[in-house]
C-alpha positions in Angstrom: 0.0 0.0 0.0 1.5 3.3 -1.1 2.0 6.1 1.4 -0.6 8.8 1.5 0.3 12.1 0.0 -1.1 15.2 -1.8 -1.8 15.8 -5.4 -1.6 19.3 -6.7 -3.4 20.0 -10.0 -2.0 22.8 -12.1 -4.2 24.1 -14.9 -3.2 27.1 -17.1 -5.8 29.3 -18.5 -6.7 28.2 -22.1 -4.7 24.9 -21.8 -6.5 21.7 -22.7 -4.6 19.6 -20.2 -3.8 19.9 -16.5 -0.6 18.9 -14.8 -0.6 16.9 -11.6 2.1 17.1 -9.0 2.2 14.5 -6.3 3.6 15.6 -2.9 4.4 13.0 -0.3 2.8 13.5 3.1 6.1 13.8 4.9 7.3 16.5 2.4 4.1 18.4 3.0 4.5 18.2 6.7 8.1 19.2 6.5 7.2 22.2 4.4 4.5 23.3 6.8 6.9 22.9 9.8 9.7 24.8 8.0 7.4 27.6 7.0 6.1 27.9 10.6 9.6 28.0 11.9 10.5 30.7 9.3 7.5 32.9 10.3 8.2 32.5 14.0 11.8 33.5 13.3 10.7 36.6 11.4 8.5 37.6 14.3 11.3 37.0 16.8 13.7 39.1 14.8 11.2 41.9 14.5 10.6 41.8 18.3 14.3 41.8 19.1 15.6 44.3 16.6 12.6 46.6 16.2 13.7 48.8 19.1 17.2 49.0 17.7 15.9 50.0 14.3 13.7 52.7 15.9 16.6 54.0 18.0 18.8 54.2 15.0 16.2 56.2 13.2 16.1 58.7 16.1 19.9 59.1 16.1 20.0 62.2 13.8 17.4 63.9 16.0 19.3 63.1 19.2 22.6 64.4 17.6 20.9 67.7 16.9 19.5 67.9 20.4 22.9 67.2 21.9 24.5 69.9 19.8 21.8 72.4 20.9 22.3 71.4 24.6 26.0 71.9 24.3 25.5 75.4 22.9 23.1 76.2 25.7 25.6 74.9 28.3 28.3 77.0 26.8 26.1 80.1 27.1 25.2 79.2 30.7 28.9 78.8 31.5 29.7 82.3 30.1 26.8 83.8 32.1 28.0 82.0 35.2 31.5 83.5 34.9 30.1 87.0 34.4 27.8 86.6 37.4 30.8 85.5 39.5 32.7 88.6 38.4 29.8 90.9 39.2 29.4 89.2 42.6 33.1 89.5 43.3 33.1 93.2 42.5 30.0 93.7 44.5 31.6 92.0 47.5 34.7 94.2 47.2 32.6 97.4 47.1 30.5 96.2 49.9 33.5 95.6 52.0 34.9 99.1 51.2 31.7 100.8 51.9 30.9 98.8 55.1 27.2 98.4 54.4 26.5 96.5 57.7 25.1 99.3 59.7 23.3 98.9 63.0 20.8 101.2 64.7 22.2 103.4 67.5 22.4 101.5 70.7 22.2 98.1 69.0 24.5 95.6 70.8 27.4 94.4 68.8 29.1 90.9 68.6 31.8 90.2 71.2 32.3 88.9 74.7 29.2 88.3 76.9 27.2 86.6 74.3 25.9 89.8 72.7 24.2 89.3 69.3 25.7 90.9 66.2 23.7 93.9 64.7 21.2 93.2 62.0 22.5 94.0 58.5 20.7 97.0 57.1 20.8 98.9 53.8 22.5 102.2 54.0 20.1 105.2 54.2 21.3 108.6 53.2 21.4 111.0 56.2 18.9 113.8 56.4 20.0 117.2 55.0 20.2 119.7 57.7 20.0 123.4 57.1 23.0 125.5 58.0 23.2 129.1 59.2 24.2 131.3 56.2 27.2 132.8 58.1 28.5 129.4 59.0 27.8 127.6 55.8 30.9 126.5 53.9 33.2 128.1 56.6 36.0 125.9 55.4 35.7 126.9 51.8 38.1 129.2 49.9 37.4 132.8 49.2 34.2 133.6 47.3 34.4 134.0 43.5 35.7 131.9 40.6 38.8 129.8 41.2 40.7 126.9 39.7 39.6 123.4 40.6 42.2 122.4 43.2 40.0 121.1 46.0 39.1 117.4 46.6 35.3 117.1 46.0 34.7 114.9 49.0 35.1 115.3 52.8 34.3 111.7 53.7 36.9 109.0 53.1 36.6 107.5 49.6 38.3 104.7 47.6 39.6 105.3 44.1 38.2 102.4 42.0 39.2 103.7 38.6 41.3 106.5 37.2 41.9 108.3 33.9 42.2 106.0 30.9 42.0 107.8 27.5 45.3 107.1 25.7 45.8 103.4 26.1 44.0 101.6 23.2 43.8 98.4 25.3 41.8 100.2 28.0 38.3 101.3 27.8 38.1 105.1 27.6 37.5 106.7 31.0 37.7 110.4 31.4 38.0 110.9 35.2 38.2 109.4 38.7 35.6 107.0 40.2 35.5 107.5 44.0 33.5 104.9 45.9 31.5 106.5 48.8 28.2 105.8 50.6 25.0 107.1 49.0 24.2 110.6 50.3 27.7 111.8 50.9 28.3 115.5 50.4 29.8 116.4 47.0 31.6 119.8 47.0 32.7 122.1 44.2 36.4 121.6 43.5 36.7 125.3 42.7 34.6 128.4 42.4 32.6 129.1 39.3 29.3 129.1 37.5 27.0 126.1 37.2 27.0 125.6 33.5 24.6 122.6 33.3 22.7 120.3 35.6 20.4 117.4 34.5 20.2 113.7 33.9 22.4 111.8 31.4 22.2 108.1 30.4 25.9 107.6 31.3 26.5 110.2 34.0 23.1 109.9 35.7 22.3 113.1 37.6 25.2 115.5 37.2 26.6 119.0 37.7 28.9 120.7 35.3 30.8 123.8 36.7 32.7 126.4 34.6 35.9 127.8 36.1 38.5 130.4 35.0 41.2 129.6 32.5 38.9 127.3 30.4 38.6 124.7 33.1 35.4 122.7 33.8 34.6 120.1 36.4 32.0 117.3 36.1 30.3 115.5 39.0 28.3 112.4 38.0 26.1 109.6 39.3 24.6 111.9 42.0 21.5 111.0 43.9 20.5 114.7 44.3 21.5 118.0 42.8 21.2 121.0 45.3 22.4 123.9 43.1 20.4 125.4 40.1 21.8 125.9 36.7 23.4 129.3 36.2 24.2 129.8 39.9 27.6 130.9 41.2 29.2 128.5 43.6 32.3 128.8 45.9 35.1 126.3 46.2 34.0 123.7 48.8 30.3 124.5 48.5 28.0 121.4 48.6 26.5 121.0 45.1 24.9 117.6 45.4 24.8 114.2 47.1 26.6 111.1 45.9 24.6 108.2 44.5 24.5 105.5 41.8 22.4 106.9 39.0 23.2 106.5 35.2 25.6 103.8 34.0 26.8 102.7 37.5 27.1 99.4 39.2 27.6 100.7 42.8 27.5 104.0 44.7 30.3 106.3 43.7 31.2 109.8 42.5 32.6 110.3 38.9 34.8 113.4 39.0 36.3 115.0 35.9 38.4 118.0 35.2 38.5 119.4 31.6 40.4 122.2 30.0 39.4 123.5 26.6 37.2 120.4 26.2 40.1 118.0 26.8 40.3 115.7 29.8 42.8 116.5 32.5 44.0 113.9 35.1 42.4 115.3 38.3 45.3 113.9 40.4 47.6 116.5 38.7 45.6 119.3 40.2 44.0 118.1 43.4 45.1 116.0 46.3 42.8 113.8 48.4 41.8 115.5 51.7 42.8 119.1 50.5 
């Protein structure tokens, strides 16, 4: 008795005869099993390598994202360095100006377990009226005079000087003197108040005209106390120091000019005189 199998009949359209192909049963079963194994293998490959293929497809997008994040990190690093520089300068000025001010009678740190005073922002002192006869008693004689007097009576710190000739240095036409807000600013010499006002760089300012073509500029003031056109004496209070205009901390910007050209103030005035 012959083994059972399968007969495949193949008939072409328009042909008169059909072809018969006999397939043994074991061959048919082997074909089915092989096909099943092949399909299962394809499914397994798709399951295992599908995530890898998807990840590979995302690689260009991830590369662009990484490049963008690197650029952002570089900008953040630059900003962090600039912030550190600003904080360092602020700490230096804060130390020079001694901003830790306690109220009168507040106990200070030391022996006996006394608590340190609370840190407070500096408040400008009140302006007190003076008797006309006593006002500016220490000033020079009335009338116009050359600018030879230091514009401050309180102790100050020179944070920047004249810098107009060195190409590697940013142009700076006078002295920057760090002082607390509200300090008296005095005329360096007698003369006429040529201009007062507010400037984007100087802030509130006073410009005084002196003999011999000299002028003095006082910038970053918090208050101007003389009117434009008024005559002032050497040593007369013309304003209060501040931090207006292009300024990062309280200070006085003091300039001396002659014929429109900057003059180093240290060649004409001496601190404390």
